[in-house]
C-alpha positions as CSV (number, residue, x, y, z in Angstrom):
1,M,0.0,0.0,0.0
2,A,1.5,3.3,-1.0
3,L,0.6,6.9,-1.9
4,E,1.6,7.7,-5.5
5,I,2.6,11.3,-6.1
6,E,3.2,12.1,-9.7
7,R,3.0,14.8,-12.3
8,K,2.1,14.3,-15.9
9,F,3.2,16.3,-19.0
10,L,2.7,16.2,-22.7
11,V,6.0,15.7,-24.7
12,N,7.0,18.1,-27.4
13,S,9.6,16.2,-29.3
14,D,11.2,12.8,-29.8
15,R,14.5,13.9,-28.2
16,F,13.6,11.8,-25.1
17,K,14.3,8.6,-27.2
18,E,18.0,9.5,-27.3
19,E,18.2,9.9,-23.6
20,A,16.2,6.8,-22.7
21,Y,18.1,3.9,-21.0
22,Q,15.2,1.4,-21.3
23,K,12.2,0.7,-23.5
24,N,9.4,-1.7,-22.8
25,Y,6.2,-2.7,-24.6
26,I,3.1,-2.5,-22.5
27,K,-0.5,-3.8,-23.0
28,Q,-3.1,-2.9,-20.4
29,G,-6.8,-3.3,-19.8
30,F,-9.2,-2.3,-17.0
31,L,-11.3,-4.7,-15.0
32,N,-12.9,-1.5,-13.4
33,S,-12.4,2.1,-14.5
34,N,-14.7,3.7,-11.8
35,K,-13.2,7.2,-10.9
36,N,-13.1,6.1,-7.3
37,R,-11.0,3.0,-7.9
38,T,-9.5,1.6,-11.1
39,V,-8.3,-2.0,-11.4
40,R,-5.8,-2.5,-14.1
41,I,-4.2,-5.6,-15.7
42,R,-0.9,-4.9,-17.4
43,I,1.5,-7.0,-19.4
44,M,5.0,-5.5,-19.6
45,D,7.2,-7.6,-21.9
46,D,7.1,-11.0,-20.2
47,K,5.6,-10.1,-16.8
48,G,2.0,-9.5,-15.6
49,F,0.8,-7.0,-13.0
50,L,-2.5,-6.3,-11.2
51,T,-2.8,-2.7,-10.0
52,I,-5.5,-0.9,-8.0
53,K,-5.6,2.9,-7.9
54,G,-7.8,5.0,-5.7
55,K,-9.3,8.4,-6.5
56,S,-6.9,11.3,-7.1
57,N,-6.7,14.2,-4.7
58,K,-8.1,17.6,-5.8
59,S,-4.9,18.7,-7.7
60,G,-4.7,15.2,-9.4
61,T,-1.2,14.8,-8.0
62,S,-1.7,12.1,-5.4
63,R,-3.6,8.9,-5.0
64,F,-3.4,5.4,-3.4
65,E,-1.8,2.7,-5.5
66,W,-1.3,-1.0,-4.8
67,E,0.4,-3.3,-7.3
68,K,1.2,-7.0,-7.4
69,E,3.3,-8.9,-9.9
70,I,1.4,-11.9,-11.4
71,S,2.3,-14.4,-14.1
72,K,1.9,-13.4,-17.8
73,T,-0.4,-16.3,-18.1
74,E,-2.7,-15.0,-15.3
75,A,-2.6,-11.5,-16.9
76,V,-3.6,-12.9,-20.4
77,E,-6.5,-14.8,-18.7
78,L,-7.7,-11.6,-16.9
79,F,-7.7,-9.6,-20.1
80,L,-10.8,-11.7,-21.1
81,L,-12.6,-9.9,-18.3
82,C,-11.5,-6.4,-19.1
83,E,-13.7,-3.6,-20.1
84,K,-13.7,-2.6,-23.8
85,G,-10.6,-0.6,-24.9
86,I,-7.1,-2.0,-24.5
87,I,-4.1,0.4,-24.2
88,E,-0.9,-0.4,-26.0
89,K,2.2,1.7,-25.7
90,Y,6.0,1.8,-25.5
91,R,7.4,3.1,-22.2
92,Y,10.8,4.8,-22.2
93,L,12.7,5.3,-19.0
94,V,14.7,8.6,-19.0
95,K,17.0,9.7,-16.1
96,S,16.9,13.4,-15.2
97,E,19.2,14.1,-12.3
98,K,17.9,12.1,-9.3
99,H,14.5,11.4,-11.0
100,T,13.3,9.1,-13.7
101,F,10.7,10.1,-16.2
102,E,8.4,7.4,-17.6
103,V,7.6,8.5,-21.2
104,D,4.6,6.6,-22.8
105,E,4.4,6.6,-26.6
106,F,0.8,5.3,-27.3
107,L,-0.1,3.0,-30.1
108,G,-3.3,2.1,-31.9
109,K,-6.2,4.5,-31.4
110,N,-4.0,6.7,-29.1
111,D,-1.2,6.9,-31.7
112,G,0.3,10.4,-31.6
113,L,-0.1,10.9,-27.9
114,V,3.2,11.0,-25.9
115,V,2.9,11.6,-22.1
116,A,5.7,11.8,-19.5
117,E,5.2,11.1,-15.8
118,I,7.5,11.7,-12.9
119,E,7.0,10.3,-9.5
120,L,7.9,12.5,-6.6
121,S,8.3,12.1,-2.8
122,S,6.1,15.1,-2.0
123,E,3.8,17.4,-4.1
124,E,6.2,20.3,-3.5
125,E,9.3,18.5,-4.6
126,S,11.2,20.3,-7.4
127,F,12.9,18.6,-10.4
128,K,14.7,19.5,-13.6
129,K,12.5,19.8,-16.6
130,P,14.1,18.4,-19.8
131,S,13.8,20.4,-23.0
132,W,11.4,17.9,-24.5
133,L,8.9,18.3,-21.6
134,G,5.7,20.2,-22.7
135,K,2.5,21.4,-21.2
136,E,1.6,20.0,-17.8
137,V,-1.6,17.8,-17.8
138,T,-1.5,16.6,-14.2
139,G,-5.1,16.0,-13.0
140,K,-6.5,16.3,-16.5
141,K,-8.7,13.1,-16.5
142,K,-8.8,12.9,-20.4
143,Y,-5.1,11.9,-20.2
144,Y,-5.7,9.1,-17.6
145,N,-5.1,5.7,-19.2
146,S,-8.5,4.5,-17.9
147,N,-10.2,7.4,-19.9
148,L,-8.0,6.8,-23.0
149,S,-9.2,3.2,-23.2
150,K,-12.8,4.5,-23.6
151,K,-12.2,7.8,-25.3
152,P,-9.0,7.4,-27.4
153,F,-6.7,10.3,-28.4
154,C,-7.9,10.1,-32.0
155,N,-11.4,11.2,-30.7
156,L,-10.1,14.1,-28.5
């Protein structure tokens, strides 16, 4: 059980790819996309994950998150129960001083959308903003993966 504190930004160029030290393919679906609690199934490369997230605070910066690794086989089976709308993306990890940005390049109906997230230890924590970091979209629900699964970027 943990409190997740993160900020989310649009990305304004592909320069992050040159700085990335890791790239993973992610496929995810939602067993429940209720705004008070989301239950997500994710396959990242050859691993499965079950994640439960609570409702975001007023600023959209903090929320409860619980995650457990499960087998890829279990994750594939749970995908059969997911709500309509599967998210596929590449995730790039980019180091920026003491922080790591997770940059998601969406595929399929969300193609063209690139979002960067940074996890912080407090809402007030400062961090270096790379040149490729664009407009902040923290708390903007249309950029939540659970919403993108129902209302893809191509429809925004």
